[in-house]
C-alpha atoms as one frame of an Amber mdcrd trajectory, in Angstrom:
protein
   0.000   0.000   0.000   1.351   3.434  -0.944   0.305   6.265   1.389   1.390
   9.641   2.681   1.912  10.376   6.383  -1.409  12.205   6.725  -3.320   9.148
   5.407  -1.898   6.623   7.877  -4.403   4.258   9.468  -4.323   3.931  13.241
  -2.843   0.403  13.009   0.082   1.612  10.902   0.746   4.500  13.280   0.711
   2.077  16.214   3.079  -0.303  14.405   5.542   2.538  13.752   5.346   3.634
  17.400   6.497   0.250  18.698  10.109   0.344  19.980  11.617  -1.790  17.225
  14.712  -1.620  15.085  14.467  -0.879  11.374  16.840  -0.948   8.453  18.015
   2.288   6.871  19.044   2.149   3.235  21.262   4.944   1.916  23.256   5.221
  -1.277  27.044   5.205  -1.286  28.808   7.736  -3.542  29.224   4.965  -6.156
  25.426   4.424  -6.174  25.406   1.048  -4.407  23.033   0.584  -1.458  24.214
   0.571   2.134  21.784  -1.080   4.562  22.197  -0.856   8.312  20.007  -1.501
  11.373  18.915   1.647  13.198  16.556   2.915  15.815  14.396   5.789  14.629
  11.412   7.965  15.386   8.583   9.024  13.120   6.280  12.006  13.531   3.244
  11.245  11.357   1.847  14.756  11.846   4.861  16.311  10.109   5.999  13.317
   8.046   9.489  13.546   9.555  11.557  10.511  10.561  14.771  10.887  12.536
  17.823   8.690  13.085  20.592   9.729  15.472  24.124   8.653  14.652  27.744
   9.766  14.519  28.757  12.265  11.841  31.475   9.843  10.742  29.122   6.862
  10.349  28.801   5.531   6.783  25.032   6.244   6.748  25.569   9.901   7.690
  28.394  10.278   5.188  26.225   8.743   2.457  23.378  11.153   3.178  25.746
  14.133   3.334  27.343  13.126   0.018  23.888  12.884  -1.573  23.193  16.534
  -0.925  20.242  18.057   0.922  17.755  15.686  -0.717  19.492  12.313  -0.575
  17.042   9.433  -1.197  16.688   6.951   1.679  14.340   4.231   2.910  13.568
   3.020   6.437  11.895  -0.378   6.822  10.449  -1.735  10.054   9.229  -5.322
   9.936   7.643  -7.914  12.146   7.366 -11.240  10.358   5.141 -10.701   7.342
   4.073  -7.230   8.482   6.195  -4.268   7.467   6.204  -0.541   6.808   8.724
   1.265   4.624   9.177   5.029   4.845  10.758   6.484   1.699  11.909  10.058
   1.383  14.660  12.620   1.147  17.188  13.029   3.926  19.628  15.577   5.250
  22.147  15.468   8.096  21.927  18.120  10.803  23.966  19.023  13.864  21.672
  21.918  14.801  21.349  21.834  18.623  17.544  22.257  18.604  17.082  19.524
  16.000  19.386  17.184  17.934  17.547  17.867  21.189  14.215  17.033  19.531
  15.647  13.858  17.977  17.037  12.750  21.368  13.762  13.607  23.146  11.695
  11.537  20.698  14.187   8.631  20.734  14.168   8.562  24.548  10.363   8.568
  24.640  10.103   5.731  22.099  12.893   3.463  23.348  12.736   4.441  27.050
  16.465   5.141  27.075  18.592   7.923  25.666  20.499   7.209  22.467  24.281
   6.982  22.497  25.772  10.471  22.772  29.090  10.556  20.900  30.814  13.940
  20.581  29.986  14.034  16.853  26.254  13.292  17.294  24.082  14.245  14.311
  20.536  13.526  13.230  19.495  12.250   9.849  16.146  13.897   9.175  13.981
  12.213   6.570  11.113  14.051   4.910   8.881  11.057   4.221   7.290  11.187
   0.777   5.864   7.680   0.496   4.793   4.965   2.911   4.505   1.374   1.786
   3.102  -1.373   3.996   1.915  -4.955   4.054  -0.502  -6.761   6.361  -1.356
  -3.794   8.564
């Protein structure tokens, strides 16, 4: 199913609120995919997903190399149920954006994320939501 954030059914919103790990797919500079497990948050009201990480992490470097609208996909699954959030991403180290990312992460996972000195947030403007069995 292909939806936008404002069209999400209650069941899909609840599935995305569960404290699970997802995979984040970014593109390396040579165009090949890089897939890594991540914890993330999603604000359906704004259509913004966030992943905290180190600035030097491959996923952050891939997004930064892709420019301010790097294509990415986040996929959370549970057996034969899954939701994929596709959109454009940017890396930020803005203190207010980081504080919001940490606040949302802590609320979702009931623990603060790692706090390396080079902490950044990958902010994903979700353009499409695909799902199965929700």
